[in-house]
C-alpha positions in Angstrom: -21.5 18.8 5.1 -23.6 21.0 2.9 -23.0 24.6 1.8 -26.2 25.0 -0.3 -28.8 23.3 -2.4 -30.1 24.9 -5.6 -33.3 24.1 -7.4 -34.1 25.5 -10.9 -37.4 27.3 -11.6 -39.1 28.6 -14.7 -40.9 31.3 -12.8 -38.8 33.0 -10.1 -41.6 35.3 -8.8 -44.0 32.4 -8.4 -41.2 30.3 -6.7 -40.4 33.1 -4.3 -44.0 33.4 -3.2 -44.2 29.6 -2.7 -40.9 29.3 -0.7 -41.6 32.4 1.4 -44.8 30.8 2.6 -43.7 27.2 2.8 -40.4 27.8 4.6 -41.8 30.4 7.2 -43.2 27.6 9.5 -39.7 26.1 9.5 -38.2 29.3 10.7 -36.2 29.8 7.4 -35.8 33.4 6.3 -34.6 35.0 3.0 -30.9 35.3 2.5 -29.5 38.7 1.7 -26.6 38.7 -0.8 -26.4 42.4 -1.6 -25.6 41.4 -5.2 -28.4 42.9 -7.4 -27.4 40.7 -10.5 -27.7 37.5 -8.4 -30.9 38.6 -6.8 -32.5 39.1 -10.2 -32.0 35.4 -11.1 -32.1 33.6 -7.7 -33.5 33.7 -4.2 -32.3 31.9 -1.1 -33.4 31.0 2.4 -31.2 30.1 5.3 -27.8 31.6 6.1 -25.6 33.6 3.7 -23.0 35.8 5.5 -19.6 37.3 4.8 -20.1 37.2 1.1 -20.9 33.4 1.2 -18.0 32.4 3.5 -20.7 31.3 5.9 -23.5 29.7 4.0 -26.1 27.0 4.7 -29.0 27.8 2.3 -31.7 26.6 0.0 -31.6 28.5 -3.3 -34.0 28.6 -6.2 -33.3 30.3 -9.5 -33.2 30.3 -13.2 -30.9 27.6 -14.6 -27.4 28.8 -15.3 -27.4 27.1 -18.8 -30.4 29.2 -19.8 -32.4 26.0 -20.6 -35.8 25.2 -19.0 -35.7 24.0 -15.4 -36.5 20.3 -15.1 -37.1 18.0 -12.1 -34.5 15.5 -11.0 -36.0 12.0 -10.7 -35.3 10.8 -7.2 -34.1 14.2 -6.0 -35.5 15.6 -2.7 -34.4 18.1 0.0 -35.5 17.3 3.5 -35.8 20.3 5.9 -35.7 20.1 9.7 -38.9 21.0 11.6 -39.0 21.7 15.3 -42.5 20.3 15.9 -45.2 18.3 14.3 -47.2 21.6 14.0 -44.4 23.1 11.9 -44.6 20.1 9.6 -48.3 20.5 9.3 -48.0 24.3 8.7 -45.3 23.7 6.0 -47.6 21.3 4.2 -50.6 23.6 4.4 -48.7 26.7 3.2 -47.1 24.8 0.4 -50.5 23.6 -0.9 -52.0 27.1 -0.5 -49.2 28.6 -2.6 -49.2 26.4 -5.7 -47.5 23.3 -4.4 -48.8 19.8 -4.6 -49.0 17.0 -2.0 -46.5 14.1 -2.4 -47.3 12.7 1.1 -49.5 14.2 3.8 -48.2 15.0 7.3 -47.9 11.9 9.5 -45.6 9.4 11.2 -43.6 7.3 8.9 -43.1 4.3 11.2 -41.3 2.3 8.5 -38.4 4.8 9.0 -38.6 5.3 12.8 -41.2 5.7 15.5 -40.3 9.4 15.7 -40.2 10.2 12.0 -43.0 12.7 11.4 -42.9 14.2 7.9 -44.8 15.8 5.0 -43.8 15.7 1.4 -44.6 18.4 -1.3 -43.7 19.4 -4.8 -43.0 23.0 -5.5 -44.8 24.7 -8.5 -41.9 23.5 -10.7 -42.1 19.9 -9.5 -39.1 19.9 -7.1 -39.7 17.6 -4.1 -39.3 18.9 -0.5 -39.9 17.3 2.8 -40.3 18.7 6.3 -39.2 16.3 9.0 -39.5 16.4 12.8 -37.6 13.8 14.8 -37.5 13.1 18.6 -41.2 13.3 19.2 -43.5 10.2 19.1 -46.9 11.9 19.8 -48.6 15.2 19.2 -47.9 17.7 21.9 
């Protein structure tokens, strides 16, 4: 269904530090585009292969319209986590690298008995979640 998601940032270097740390517990690695011009203005995590023919990635970068990046009200990207510990580690890494808490790790029983999630804002205010499903107690 998705090819990619793109968040704007006003400080690419700061955003790269945040996302490198926050996405590592989820097993997401930096994409390599081999396009120096693109890499000066954007960075991605996930899959980017065959010049983008195979892509499933989260990108951050400077807005294309050259205006300041702003946050979308009600916008959020939820990322899959393989364990509750990965959710916890995502949350801790995000806070340690300039993010803010928008909901601590825990079960969200109003959604489902197996919906374990944490919510953060990146340094630009974009909202991210890490979600683990299929487990109902800490292992």
